[in-house]
N, CA, C, O and CB atoms as a CASP TS submission, in Angstrom:
PFRMAT TS
TARGET T0000
AUTHOR 0000-0000-0000
METHOD Language model
MODEL 1
PARENT N/A
ATOM      1  N   MET     1     114.145 166.521  51.826  1.00  0.00           N
ATOM      2  CA  MET     1     113.872 166.692  50.419  1.00  0.00           C
ATOM      3  C   MET     1     114.232 168.102  49.965  1.00  0.00           C
ATOM      4  O   MET     1     114.695 168.294  48.841  1.00  0.00           O
ATOM      5  CB  MET     1     112.412 166.393  50.125  1.00  0.00           C
ATOM      6  N   SER     2     114.021 169.095  50.839  1.00  0.00           N
ATOM      7  CA  SER     2     114.343 170.473  50.453  1.00  0.00           C
ATOM      8  C   SER     2     115.847 170.661  50.255  1.00  0.00           C
ATOM      9  O   SER     2     116.267 171.492  49.450  1.00  0.00           O
ATOM     10  CB  SER     2     113.830 171.456  51.514  1.00  0.00           C
ATOM     11  N   ASN     3     116.666 169.885  50.990  1.00  0.00           N
ATOM     12  CA  ASN     3     118.116 169.943  50.825  1.00  0.00           C
ATOM     13  C   ASN     3     118.502 169.497  49.418  1.00  0.00           C
ATOM     14  O   ASN     3     119.398 170.084  48.810  1.00  0.00           O
ATOM     15  CB  ASN     3     118.822 169.064  51.882  1.00  0.00           C
ATOM     16  N   LEU     4     117.847 168.480  48.900  1.00  0.00           N
ATOM     17  CA  LEU     4     118.102 167.990  47.557  1.00  0.00           C
ATOM     18  C   LEU     4     117.697 169.031  46.511  1.00  0.00           C
ATOM     19  O   LEU     4     118.393 169.212  45.512  1.00  0.00           O
ATOM     20  CB  LEU     4     117.352 166.676  47.321  1.00  0.00           C
ATOM     21  N   VAL     5     116.583 169.707  46.741  1.00  0.00           N
ATOM     22  CA  VAL     5     116.127 170.753  45.817  1.00  0.00           C
ATOM     23  C   VAL     5     117.121 171.914  45.804  1.00  0.00           C
ATOM     24  O   VAL     5     117.421 172.456  44.741  1.00  0.00           O
ATOM     25  CB  VAL     5     114.714 171.257  46.213  1.00  0.00           C
ATOM     26  N   GLU     6     117.631 172.297  46.969  1.00  0.00           N
ATOM     27  CA  GLU     6     118.620 173.379  47.043  1.00  0.00           C
ATOM     28  C   GLU     6     119.900 172.997  46.309  1.00  0.00           C
ATOM     29  O   GLU     6     120.483 173.816  45.598  1.00  0.00           O
ATOM     30  CB  GLU     6     118.937 173.721  48.508  1.00  0.00           C
ATOM     31  N   LYS     7     120.329 171.760  46.482  1.00  0.00           N
ATOM     32  CA  LYS     7     121.539 171.305  45.784  1.00  0.00           C
ATOM     33  C   LYS     7     121.315 171.289  44.273  1.00  0.00           C
ATOM     34  O   LYS     7     122.215 171.641  43.511  1.00  0.00           O
ATOM     35  CB  LYS     7     121.954 169.899  46.274  1.00  0.00           C
ATOM     36  N   TRP     8     120.135 170.888  43.840  1.00  0.00           N
ATOM     37  CA  TRP     8     119.831 170.869  42.412  1.00  0.00           C
ATOM     38  C   TRP     8     119.853 172.284  41.839  1.00  0.00           C
ATOM     39  O   TRP     8     120.394 172.507  40.756  1.00  0.00           O
ATOM     40  CB  TRP     8     118.463 170.215  42.161  1.00  0.00           C
ATOM     41  N   LYS     9     119.268 173.238  42.562  1.00  0.00           N
ATOM     42  CA  LYS     9     119.262 174.634  42.112  1.00  0.00           C
ATOM     43  C   LYS     9     120.688 175.189  42.048  1.00  0.00           C
ATOM     44  O   LYS     9     121.042 175.892  41.101  1.00  0.00           O
ATOM     45  CB  LYS     9     118.394 175.501  43.052  1.00  0.00           C
ATOM     46  N   ALA    10     121.492 174.875  43.043  1.00  0.00           N
ATOM     47  CA  ALA    10     122.886 175.331  43.052  1.00  0.00           C
ATOM     48  C   ALA    10     123.653 174.728  41.871  1.00  0.00           C
ATOM     49  O   ALA    10     124.470 175.403  41.246  1.00  0.00           O
ATOM     50  CB  ALA    10     123.575 174.954  44.389  1.00  0.00           C
ATOM     51  N   PHE    11     123.386 173.461  41.574  1.00  0.00           N
ATOM     52  CA  PHE    11     124.043 172.807  40.444  1.00  0.00           C
ATOM     53  C   PHE    11     123.641 173.451  39.124  1.00  0.00           C
ATOM     54  O   PHE    11     124.490 173.692  38.266  1.00  0.00           O
ATOM     55  CB  PHE    11     123.706 171.316  40.423  1.00  0.00           C
ATOM     56  N   CYS    12     122.351 173.731  38.957  1.00  0.00           N
ATOM     57  CA  CYS    12     121.872 174.373  37.720  1.00  0.00           C
ATOM     58  C   CYS    12     122.472 175.763  37.561  1.00  0.00           C
ATOM     59  O   CYS    12     122.836 176.157  36.453  1.00  0.00           O
ATOM     60  CB  CYS    12     120.332 174.463  37.717  1.00  0.00           C
ATOM     61  N   GLU    13     122.579 176.505  38.651  1.00  0.00           N
ATOM     62  CA  GLU    13     123.192 177.836  38.597  1.00  0.00           C
ATOM     63  C   GLU    13     124.673 177.727  38.228  1.00  0.00           C
ATOM     64  O   GLU    13     125.181 178.539  37.454  1.00  0.00           O
ATOM     65  CB  GLU    13     123.028 178.564  39.953  1.00  0.00           C
ATOM     66  N   TRP    14     125.353 176.743  38.770  1.00  0.00           N
ATOM     67  CA  TRP    14     126.762 176.514  38.459  1.00  0.00           C
ATOM     68  C   TRP    14     126.946 176.228  36.967  1.00  0.00           C
ATOM     69  O   TRP    14     127.922 176.678  36.366  1.00  0.00           O
ATOM     70  CB  TRP    14     127.314 175.348  39.299  1.00  0.00           C
ATOM     71  N   GLN    15     126.015 175.483  36.369  1.00  0.00           N
ATOM     72  CA  GLN    15     126.105 175.176  34.947  1.00  0.00           C
ATOM     73  C   GLN    15     125.874 176.405  34.072  1.00  0.00           C
ATOM     74  O   GLN    15     126.447 176.498  32.986  1.00  0.00           O
ATOM     75  CB  GLN    15     125.105 174.100  34.590  1.00  0.00           C
ATOM     76  N   ARG    16     125.067 177.329  34.512  1.00  0.00           N
ATOM     77  CA  ARG    16     124.751 178.519  33.715  1.00  0.00           C
ATOM     78  C   ARG    16     125.883 179.542  33.707  1.00  0.00           C
ATOM     79  O   ARG    16     126.008 180.317  32.758  1.00  0.00           O
ATOM     80  CB  ARG    16     123.491 179.170  34.239  1.00  0.00           C
ATOM     81  N   ARG    17     126.706 179.553  34.752  1.00  0.00           N
ATOM     82  CA  ARG    17     127.796 180.525  34.822  1.00  0.00           C
ATOM     83  C   ARG    17     128.839 180.204  33.757  1.00  0.00           C
ATOM     84  O   ARG    17     129.226 179.046  33.597  1.00  0.00           O
ATOM     85  CB  ARG    17     128.441 180.530  36.232  1.00  0.00           C
ATOM     86  N   PRO    18     129.291 181.208  33.036  1.00  0.00           N
ATOM     87  CA  PRO    18     130.367 180.946  32.074  1.00  0.00           C
ATOM     88  C   PRO    18     131.667 180.651  32.817  1.00  0.00           C
ATOM     89  O   PRO    18     131.859 181.093  33.950  1.00  0.00           O
ATOM     90  CB  PRO    18     130.553 182.152  31.112  1.00  0.00           C
ATOM     91  N   SER    19     132.539 179.916  32.182  1.00  0.00           N
ATOM     92  CA  SER    19     133.815 179.623  32.825  1.00  0.00           C
ATOM     93  C   SER    19     134.595 180.919  32.964  1.00  0.00           C
ATOM     94  O   SER    19     134.575 181.775  32.079  1.00  0.00           O
ATOM     95  CB  SER    19     134.627 178.566  32.018  1.00  0.00           C
ATOM     96  N   ARG    20     135.258 181.041  34.052  1.00  0.00           N
ATOM     97  CA  ARG    20     136.011 182.265  34.324  1.00  0.00           C
ATOM     98  C   ARG    20     137.494 181.971  34.190  1.00  0.00           C
ATOM     99  O   ARG    20     138.064 181.210  34.972  1.00  0.00           O
ATOM    100  CB  ARG    20     135.685 182.826  35.740  1.00  0.00           C
ATOM    101  N   ILE    21     138.105 182.578  33.195  1.00  0.00           N
ATOM    102  CA  ILE    21     139.525 182.391  32.940  1.00  0.00           C
ATOM    103  C   ILE    21     140.252 183.603  33.518  1.00  0.00           C
ATOM    104  O   ILE    21     139.927 184.741  33.178  1.00  0.00           O
ATOM    105  CB  ILE    21     139.821 182.215  31.400  1.00  0.00           C
ATOM    106  N   PRO    22     141.234 183.366  34.389  1.00  0.00           N
ATOM    107  CA  PRO    22     141.938 184.507  34.965  1.00  0.00           C
ATOM    108  C   PRO    22     142.739 185.265  33.899  1.00  0.00           C
ATOM    109  O   PRO    22     143.258 184.669  32.955  1.00  0.00           O
ATOM    110  CB  PRO    22     142.868 184.039  36.089  1.00  0.00           C
ATOM    111  N   GLN    23     142.828 186.566  34.066  1.00  0.00           N
ATOM    112  CA  GLN    23     143.587 187.398  33.146  1.00  0.00           C
ATOM    113  C   GLN    23     145.079 187.104  33.275  1.00  0.00           C
ATOM    114  O   GLN    23     145.574 186.790  34.357  1.00  0.00           O
ATOM    115  CB  GLN    23     143.306 188.886  33.408  1.00  0.00           C
ATOM    116  N   MET    24     145.781 187.211  32.155  1.00  0.00           N
ATOM    117  CA  MET    24     147.228 187.022  32.169  1.00  0.00           C
ATOM    118  C   MET    24     147.863 188.228  32.847  1.00  0.00           C
ATOM    119  O   MET    24     147.448 189.364  32.618  1.00  0.00           O
ATOM    120  CB  MET    24     147.791 186.830  30.723  1.00  0.00           C
ATOM    121  N   THR    25     148.859 187.984  33.675  1.00  0.00           N
ATOM    122  CA  THR    25     149.536 189.072  34.363  1.00  0.00           C
ATOM    123  C   THR    25     150.676 189.601  33.500  1.00  0.00           C
ATOM    124  O   THR    25     151.188 188.901  32.627  1.00  0.00           O
ATOM    125  CB  THR    25     150.063 188.606  35.733  1.00  0.00           C
ATOM    126  N   GLU    26     151.058 190.828  33.755  1.00  0.00           N
ATOM    127  CA  GLU    26     152.180 191.444  33.045  1.00  0.00           C
ATOM    128  C   GLU    26     153.477 191.298  33.837  1.00  0.00           C
ATOM    129  O   GLU    26     154.531 191.761  33.400  1.00  0.00           O
ATOM    130  CB  GLU    26     151.893 192.925  32.775  1.00  0.00           C
ATOM    131  N   GLU    27     153.397 190.660  34.992  1.00  0.00           N
ATOM    132  CA  GLU    27     154.569 190.515  35.856  1.00  0.00           C
ATOM    133  C   GLU    27     155.523 189.473  35.286  1.00  0.00           C
ATOM    134  O   GLU    27     155.110 188.538  34.600  1.00  0.00           O
ATOM    135  CB  GLU    27     154.145 190.127  37.286  1.00  0.00           C
ATOM    136  N   HIS    28     156.805 189.652  35.584  1.00  0.00           N
ATOM    137  CA  HIS    28     157.821 188.676  35.196  1.00  0.00           C
ATOM    138  C   HIS    28     158.040 187.735  36.374  1.00  0.00           C
ATOM    139  O   HIS    28     158.125 188.173  37.521  1.00  0.00           O
ATOM    140  CB  HIS    28     159.161 189.377  34.772  1.00  0.00           C
ATOM    141  N   HIS    29     158.131 186.448  36.084  1.00  0.00           N
ATOM    142  CA  HIS    29     158.299 185.428  37.122  1.00  0.00           C
ATOM    143  C   HIS    29     159.451 184.511  36.762  1.00  0.00           C
ATOM    144  O   HIS    29     159.870 184.433  35.607  1.00  0.00           O
ATOM    145  CB  HIS    29     157.003 184.611  37.309  1.00  0.00           C
ATOM    146  N   ARG    30     159.957 183.819  37.771  1.00  0.00           N
ATOM    147  CA  ARG    30     160.902 182.722  37.569  1.00  0.00           C
ATOM    148  C   ARG    30     160.226 181.483  38.125  1.00  0.00           C
ATOM    149  O   ARG    30     159.823 181.452  39.287  1.00  0.00           O
ATOM    150  CB  ARG    30     162.304 182.995  38.269  1.00  0.00           C
ATOM    151  N   CYS    31     160.104 180.455  37.283  1.00  0.00           N
ATOM    152  CA  CYS    31     159.425 179.224  37.677  1.00  0.00           C
ATOM    153  C   CYS    31     160.189 178.530  38.796  1.00  0.00           C
ATOM    154  O   CYS    31     161.402 178.343  38.702  1.00  0.00           O
ATOM    155  CB  CYS    31     159.270 178.281  36.475  1.00  0.00           C
ATOM    156  N   CYS    32     159.482 178.150  39.852  1.00  0.00           N
ATOM    157  CA  CYS    32     160.106 177.452  40.985  1.00  0.00           C
ATOM    158  C   CYS    32     160.440 176.007  40.640  1.00  0.00           C
ATOM    159  O   CYS    32     161.282 175.396  41.299  1.00  0.00           O
ATOM    160  CB  CYS    32     159.187 177.491  42.205  1.00  0.00           C
ATOM    161  N   THR    33     159.799 175.456  39.627  1.00  0.00           N
ATOM    162  CA  THR    33     160.017 174.063  39.275  1.00  0.00           C
ATOM    163  C   THR    33     161.177 173.898  38.296  1.00  0.00           C
ATOM    164  O   THR    33     162.080 173.099  38.540  1.00  0.00           O
ATOM    165  CB  THR    33     158.753 173.473  38.685  1.00  0.00           C
ATOM    166  N   CYS    34     161.163 174.654  37.176  1.00  0.00           N
ATOM    167  CA  CYS    34     162.182 174.451  36.144  1.00  0.00           C
ATOM    168  C   CYS    34     163.154 175.617  35.998  1.00  0.00           C
ATOM    169  O   CYS    34     164.161 175.475  35.304  1.00  0.00           O
ATOM    170  CB  CYS    34     161.516 174.204  34.829  1.00  0.00           C
ATOM    171  N   GLY    35     162.893 176.763  36.624  1.00  0.00           N
ATOM    172  CA  GLY    35     163.807 177.892  36.577  1.00  0.00           C
ATOM    173  C   GLY    35     163.640 178.805  35.374  1.00  0.00           C
ATOM    174  O   GLY    35     164.400 179.763  35.235  1.00  0.00           O
ATOM    175  N   GLN    36     162.687 178.549  34.511  1.00  0.00           N
ATOM    176  CA  GLN    36     162.447 179.361  33.314  1.00  0.00           C
ATOM    177  C   GLN    36     161.903 180.736  33.711  1.00  0.00           C
ATOM    178  O   GLN    36     161.029 180.831  34.572  1.00  0.00           O
ATOM    179  CB  GLN    36     161.458 178.644  32.354  1.00  0.00           C
ATOM    180  N   GLU    37     162.415 181.800  33.089  1.00  0.00           N
ATOM    181  CA  GLU    37     161.858 183.132  33.303  1.00  0.00           C
ATOM    182  C   GLU    37     160.761 183.350  32.274  1.00  0.00           C
ATOM    183  O   GLU    37     160.930 183.020  31.100  1.00  0.00           O
ATOM    184  CB  GLU    37     162.960 184.243  33.201  1.00  0.00           C
ATOM    185  N   TYR    38     159.627 183.910  32.717  1.00  0.00           N
ATOM    186  CA  TYR    38     158.491 184.094  31.822  1.00  0.00           C
ATOM    187  C   TYR    38     157.628 185.257  32.291  1.00  0.00           C
ATOM    188  O   TYR    38     157.761 185.749  33.412  1.00  0.00           O
ATOM    189  CB  TYR    38     157.655 182.809  31.739  1.00  0.00           C
ATOM    190  N   GLN    39     156.745 185.678  31.402  1.00  0.00           N
ATOM    191  CA  GLN    39     155.776 186.728  31.695  1.00  0.00           C
ATOM    192  C   GLN    39     154.398 186.126  31.527  1.00  0.00           C
ATOM    193  O   GLN    39     154.107 185.533  30.488  1.00  0.00           O
ATOM    194  CB  GLN    39     155.971 187.981  30.771  1.00  0.00           C
ATOM    195  N   GLY    40     153.549 186.265  32.522  1.00  0.00           N
ATOM    196  CA  GLY    40     152.208 185.704  32.451  1.00  0.00           C
ATOM    197  C   GLY    40     151.846 184.965  33.716  1.00  0.00           C
ATOM    198  O   GLY    40     152.471 185.156  34.759  1.00  0.00           O
ATOM    199  N   SER    41     150.835 184.119  33.625  1.00  0.00           N
ATOM    200  CA  SER    41     150.333 183.413  34.801  1.00  0.00           C
ATOM    201  C   SER    41     150.857 181.987  34.915  1.00  0.00           C
ATOM    202  O   SER    41     150.815 181.403  35.998  1.00  0.00           O
ATOM    203  CB  SER    41     148.835 183.391  34.774  1.00  0.00           C
ATOM    204  N   TYR    42     151.354 181.411  33.811  1.00  0.00           N
ATOM    205  CA  TYR    42     151.810 180.026  33.810  1.00  0.00           C
ATOM    206  C   TYR    42     153.135 179.903  33.087  1.00  0.00           C
ATOM    207  O   TYR    42     153.386 180.621  32.119  1.00  0.00           O
ATOM    208  CB  TYR    42     150.769 179.115  33.162  1.00  0.00           C
ATOM    209  N   CYS    43     153.978 179.008  33.543  1.00  0.00           N
ATOM    210  CA  CYS    43     155.272 178.750  32.918  1.00  0.00           C
ATOM    211  C   CYS    43     155.043 178.083  31.560  1.00  0.00           C
ATOM    212  O   CYS    43     154.295 177.107  31.482  1.00  0.00           O
ATOM    213  CB  CYS    43     156.170 177.856  33.835  1.00  0.00           C
ATOM    214  N   PRO    44     155.671 178.587  30.479  1.00  0.00           N
ATOM    215  CA  PRO    44     155.474 177.976  29.163  1.00  0.00           C
ATOM    216  C   PRO    44     156.172 176.627  29.015  1.00  0.00           C
ATOM    217  O   PRO    44     155.823 175.852  28.124  1.00  0.00           O
ATOM    218  CB  PRO    44     155.967 178.911  28.093  1.00  0.00           C
ATOM    219  N   CYS    45     157.145 176.332  29.866  1.00  0.00           N
ATOM    220  CA  CYS    45     157.857 175.050  29.749  1.00  0.00           C
ATOM    221  C   CYS    45     157.154 173.906  30.479  1.00  0.00           C
ATOM    222  O   CYS    45     156.957 172.828  29.918  1.00  0.00           O
ATOM    223  CB  CYS    45     159.265 175.195  30.287  1.00  0.00           C
ATOM    224  N   CYS    46     156.780 174.151  31.734  1.00  0.00           N
ATOM    225  CA  CYS    46     156.224 173.050  32.531  1.00  0.00           C
ATOM    226  C   CYS    46     154.771 173.256  32.925  1.00  0.00           C
ATOM    227  O   CYS    46     154.137 172.323  33.417  1.00  0.00           O
ATOM    228  CB  CYS    46     157.041 172.861  33.770  1.00  0.00           C
ATOM    229  N   GLY    47     154.215 174.472  32.719  1.00  0.00           N
ATOM    230  CA  GLY    47     152.816 174.715  33.039  1.00  0.00           C
ATOM    231  C   GLY    47     152.539 175.068  34.480  1.00  0.00           C
ATOM    232  O   GLY    47     151.378 175.176  34.873  1.00  0.00           O
ATOM    233  N   GLN    48     153.583 175.253  35.285  1.00  0.00           N
ATOM    234  CA  GLN    48     153.407 175.591  36.696  1.00  0.00           C
ATOM    235  C   GLN    48     152.773 176.971  36.840  1.00  0.00           C
ATOM    236  O   GLN    48     153.175 177.912  36.155  1.00  0.00           O
ATOM    237  CB  GLN    48     154.756 175.543  37.437  1.00  0.00           C
ATOM    238  N   SER    49     151.795 177.097  37.716  1.00  0.00           N
ATOM    239  CA  SER    49     151.130 178.381  37.962  1.00  0.00           C
ATOM    240  C   SER    49     152.073 179.322  38.699  1.00  0.00           C
ATOM    241  O   SER    49     152.877 178.892  39.526  1.00  0.00           O
ATOM    242  CB  SER    49     149.827 178.181  38.773  1.00  0.00           C
ATOM    243  N   ALA    50     151.968 180.601  38.392  1.00  0.00           N
ATOM    244  CA  ALA    50     152.795 181.596  39.077  1.00  0.00           C
ATOM    245  C   ALA    50     152.343 181.787  40.524  1.00  0.00           C
ATOM    246  O   ALA    50     153.128 182.229  41.362  1.00  0.00           O
ATOM    247  CB  ALA    50     152.745 182.937  38.329  1.00  0.00           C
ATOM    248  N   ARG    51     151.091 181.459  40.824  1.00  0.00           N
ATOM    249  CA  ARG    51     150.569 181.634  42.182  1.00  0.00           C
ATOM    250  C   ARG    51     151.124 180.594  43.143  1.00  0.00           C
ATOM    251  O   ARG    51     151.217 180.850  44.343  1.00  0.00           O
ATOM    252  CB  ARG    51     149.052 181.564  42.174  1.00  0.00           C
ATOM    253  N   ILE    52     151.488 179.443  42.641  1.00  0.00           N
ATOM    254  CA  ILE    52     151.944 178.344  43.488  1.00  0.00           C
ATOM    255  C   ILE    52     153.458 178.298  43.467  1.00  0.00           C
ATOM    256  O   ILE    52     154.079 178.444  42.414  1.00  0.00           O
ATOM    257  CB  ILE    52     151.348 176.992  43.022  1.00  0.00           C
ATOM    258  N   GLY    53     154.041 178.097  44.621  1.00  0.00           N
ATOM    259  CA  GLY    53     155.487 177.979  44.694  1.00  0.00           C
ATOM    260  C   GLY    53     155.938 176.623  44.158  1.00  0.00           C
ATOM    261  O   GLY    53     155.268 176.027  43.314  1.00  0.00           O
ATOM    262  N   ARG    54     157.049 176.152  44.641  1.00  0.00           N
ATOM    263  CA  ARG    54     157.579 174.873  44.195  1.00  0.00           C
ATOM    264  C   ARG    54     156.542 173.783  44.455  1.00  0.00           C
ATOM    265  O   ARG    54     155.937 173.733  45.526  1.00  0.00           O
ATOM    266  CB  ARG    54     158.917 174.547  44.911  1.00  0.00           C
ATOM    267  N   TYR    55     156.347 172.921  43.478  1.00  0.00           N
ATOM    268  CA  TYR    55     155.342 171.865  43.597  1.00  0.00           C
ATOM    269  C   TYR    55     155.821 170.818  44.597  1.00  0.00           C
ATOM    270  O   TYR    55     156.923 170.284  44.474  1.00  0.00           O
ATOM    271  CB  TYR    55     155.055 171.214  42.217  1.00  0.00           C
ATOM    272  N   SER    56     154.991 170.536  45.572  1.00  0.00           N
ATOM    273  CA  SER    56     155.347 169.581  46.612  1.00  0.00           C
ATOM    274  C   SER    56     154.136 168.711  46.922  1.00  0.00           C
ATOM    275  O   SER    56     153.039 168.955  46.420  1.00  0.00           O
ATOM    276  CB  SER    56     155.849 170.307  47.890  1.00  0.00           C
ATOM    277  N   PHE    57     154.341 167.710  47.740  1.00  0.00           N
ATOM    278  CA  PHE    57     153.246 166.839  48.149  1.00  0.00           C
ATOM    279  C   PHE    57     152.192 167.640  48.904  1.00  0.00           C
ATOM    280  O   PHE    57     150.995 167.407  48.740  1.00  0.00           O
ATOM    281  CB  PHE    57     153.769 165.681  49.019  1.00  0.00           C
ATOM    282  N   LYS    58     152.638 168.582  49.729  1.00  0.00           N
ATOM    283  CA  LYS    58     151.711 169.418  50.495  1.00  0.00           C
ATOM    284  C   LYS    58     150.824 170.237  49.555  1.00  0.00           C
ATOM    285  O   LYS    58     149.609 170.295  49.744  1.00  0.00           O
ATOM    286  CB  LYS    58     152.487 170.353  51.448  1.00  0.00           C
ATOM    287  N   ASN    59     151.430 170.872  48.538  1.00  0.00           N
ATOM    288  CA  ASN    59     150.636 171.648  47.586  1.00  0.00           C
ATOM    289  C   ASN    59     149.668 170.754  46.820  1.00  0.00           C
ATOM    290  O   ASN    59     148.524 171.142  46.581  1.00  0.00           O
ATOM    291  CB  ASN    59     151.551 172.391  46.608  1.00  0.00           C
ATOM    292  N   ALA    60     150.112 169.565  46.435  1.00  0.00           N
ATOM    293  CA  ALA    60     149.231 168.644  45.715  1.00  0.00           C
ATOM    294  C   ALA    60     148.051 168.240  46.592  1.00  0.00           C
ATOM    295  O   ALA    60     146.914 168.188  46.122  1.00  0.00           O
ATOM    296  CB  ALA    60     150.009 167.394  45.257  1.00  0.00           C
ATOM    297  N   LEU    61     148.316 167.955  47.854  1.00  0.00           N
ATOM    298  CA  LEU    61     147.245 167.579  48.782  1.00  0.00           C
ATOM    299  C   LEU    61     146.257 168.727  48.973  1.00  0.00           C
ATOM    300  O   LEU    61     145.044 168.515  48.959  1.00  0.00           O
ATOM    301  CB  LEU    61     147.834 167.162  50.139  1.00  0.00           C
ATOM    302  N   LEU    62     146.779 169.948  49.152  1.00  0.00           N
ATOM    303  CA  LEU    62     145.893 171.090  49.348  1.00  0.00           C
ATOM    304  C   LEU    62     145.058 171.370  48.104  1.00  0.00           C
ATOM    305  O   LEU    62     143.878 171.700  48.216  1.00  0.00           O
ATOM    306  CB  LEU    62     146.702 172.324  49.721  1.00  0.00           C
ATOM    307  N   LEU    63     145.655 171.244  46.918  1.00  0.00           N
ATOM    308  CA  LEU    63     144.896 171.446  45.689  1.00  0.00           C
ATOM    309  C   LEU    63     143.827 170.370  45.530  1.00  0.00           C
ATOM    310  O   LEU    63     142.713 170.665  45.097  1.00  0.00           O
ATOM    311  CB  LEU    63     145.831 171.449  44.475  1.00  0.00           C
ATOM    312  N   PHE    64     144.153 169.130  45.873  1.00  0.00           N
ATOM    313  CA  PHE    64     143.190 168.033  45.798  1.00  0.00           C
ATOM    314  C   PHE    64     142.020 168.285  46.740  1.00  0.00           C
ATOM    315  O   PHE    64     140.864 168.106  46.359  1.00  0.00           O
ATOM    316  CB  PHE    64     143.867 166.693  46.137  1.00  0.00           C
ATOM    317  N   LEU    65     142.316 168.699  47.961  1.00  0.00           N
ATOM    318  CA  LEU    65     141.258 168.960  48.938  1.00  0.00           C
ATOM    319  C   LEU    65     140.430 170.173  48.536  1.00  0.00           C
ATOM    320  O   LEU    65     139.225 170.212  48.787  1.00  0.00           O
ATOM    321  CB  LEU    65     141.856 169.171  50.333  1.00  0.00           C
ATOM    322  N   ASP    66     141.069 171.170  47.911  1.00  0.00           N
ATOM    323  CA  ASP    66     140.346 172.356  47.484  1.00  0.00           C
ATOM    324  C   ASP    66     139.335 172.022  46.390  1.00  0.00           C
ATOM    325  O   ASP    66     138.260 172.619  46.333  1.00  0.00           O
ATOM    326  CB  ASP    66     141.320 173.420  46.993  1.00  0.00           C
ATOM    327  N   VAL    67     139.674 171.077  45.529  1.00  0.00           N
ATOM    328  CA  VAL    67     138.745 170.653  44.482  1.00  0.00           C
ATOM    329  C   VAL    67     137.482 170.074  45.096  1.00  0.00           C
ATOM    330  O   VAL    67     136.385 170.277  44.576  1.00  0.00           O
ATOM    331  CB  VAL    67     139.404 169.622  43.555  1.00  0.00           C
ATOM    332  N   TRP    68     137.630 169.362  46.188  1.00  0.00           N
ATOM    333  CA  TRP    68     136.485 168.724  46.846  1.00  0.00           C
ATOM    334  C   TRP    68     135.911 169.585  47.955  1.00  0.00           C
ATOM    335  O   TRP    68     135.178 169.086  48.809  1.00  0.00           O
ATOM    336  CB  TRP    68     136.888 167.376  47.409  1.00  0.00           C
ATOM    337  N   LYS    69     136.237 170.881  47.955  1.00  0.00           N
ATOM    338  CA  LYS    69     135.684 171.884  48.880  1.00  0.00           C
ATOM    339  C   LYS    69     136.077 171.649  50.340  1.00  0.00           C
ATOM    340  O   LYS    69     135.352 172.046  51.252  1.00  0.00           O
ATOM    341  CB  LYS    69     134.179 171.898  48.770  1.00  0.00           C
ATOM    342  N   HIS    70     137.224 171.003  50.557  1.00  0.00           N
ATOM    343  CA  HIS    70     137.710 170.805  51.918  1.00  0.00           C
ATOM    344  C   HIS    70     139.046 171.494  52.137  1.00  0.00           C
ATOM    345  O   HIS    70     139.617 171.386  53.223  1.00  0.00           O
ATOM    346  CB  HIS    70     137.835 169.322  52.224  1.00  0.00           C
ATOM    347  N   GLY    71     139.556 172.193  51.145  1.00  0.00           N
ATOM    348  CA  GLY    71     140.882 172.797  51.208  1.00  0.00           C
ATOM    349  C   GLY    71     140.999 173.912  52.228  1.00  0.00           C
ATOM    350  O   GLY    71     142.063 174.092  52.819  1.00  0.00           O
ATOM    351  N   LYS    72     139.943 174.659  52.446  1.00  0.00           N
ATOM    352  CA  LYS    72     140.022 175.770  53.380  1.00  0.00           C
ATOM    353  C   LYS    72     140.242 175.300  54.803  1.00  0.00           C
ATOM    354  O   LYS    72     140.830 176.018  55.612  1.00  0.00           O
ATOM    355  CB  LYS    72     138.772 176.601  53.306  1.00  0.00           C
ATOM    356  N   ASN    73     139.776 174.107  55.114  1.00  0.00           N
ATOM    357  CA  ASN    73     139.954 173.577  56.461  1.00  0.00           C
ATOM    358  C   ASN    73     141.390 173.124  56.710  1.00  0.00           C
ATOM    359  O   ASN    73     141.824 173.032  57.858  1.00  0.00           O
ATOM    360  CB  ASN    73     139.000 172.419  56.694  1.00  0.00           C
ATOM    361  N   TRP    74     142.132 172.840  55.627  1.00  0.00           N
ATOM    362  CA  TRP    74     143.486 172.312  55.754  1.00  0.00           C
ATOM    363  C   TRP    74     144.541 173.364  55.432  1.00  0.00           C
ATOM    364  O   TRP    74     145.712 173.020  55.272  1.00  0.00           O
ATOM    365  CB  TRP    74     143.664 171.113  54.846  1.00  0.00           C
ATOM    366  N   ALA    75     144.162 174.621  55.336  1.00  0.00           N
ATOM    367  CA  ALA    75     145.081 175.665  54.897  1.00  0.00           C
ATOM    368  C   ALA    75     146.211 175.910  55.894  1.00  0.00           C
ATOM    369  O   ALA    75     147.224 176.507  55.529  1.00  0.00           O
ATOM    370  CB  ALA    75     144.323 176.949  54.665  1.00  0.00           C
ATOM    371  N   ARG    76     146.070 175.474  57.117  1.00  0.00           N
ATOM    372  CA  ARG    76     147.096 175.745  58.144  1.00  0.00           C
ATOM    373  C   ARG    76     147.986 174.553  58.414  1.00  0.00           C
ATOM    374  O   ARG    76     148.557 174.446  59.499  1.00  0.00           O
ATOM    375  CB  ARG    76     146.440 176.172  59.435  1.00  0.00           C
ATOM    376  N   ILE    77     148.118 173.652  57.451  1.00  0.00           N
ATOM    377  CA  ILE    77     148.986 172.467  57.668  1.00  0.00           C
ATOM    378  C   ILE    77     150.414 172.911  57.791  1.00  0.00           C
ATOM    379  O   ILE    77     151.305 172.082  57.976  1.00  0.00           O
ATOM    380  CB  ILE    77     148.848 171.435  56.514  1.00  0.00           C
TER
END
């Protein structure tokens, strides 16, 4: 029962935190997906993040697992 109470407290704390939006970078990038040159964190044409390289099945799988808190275990694929 105490495990459920801890999870409830963690959930309530998660709800109270404001969403954290990363700051836009001043660096210039070339999108790995569409080739567009841009300044900032995301490509204005396709929305690809500057942190992620070319979008692949592996990246999609790792992002999916990271959402469910299992991504760190699969980082060495």
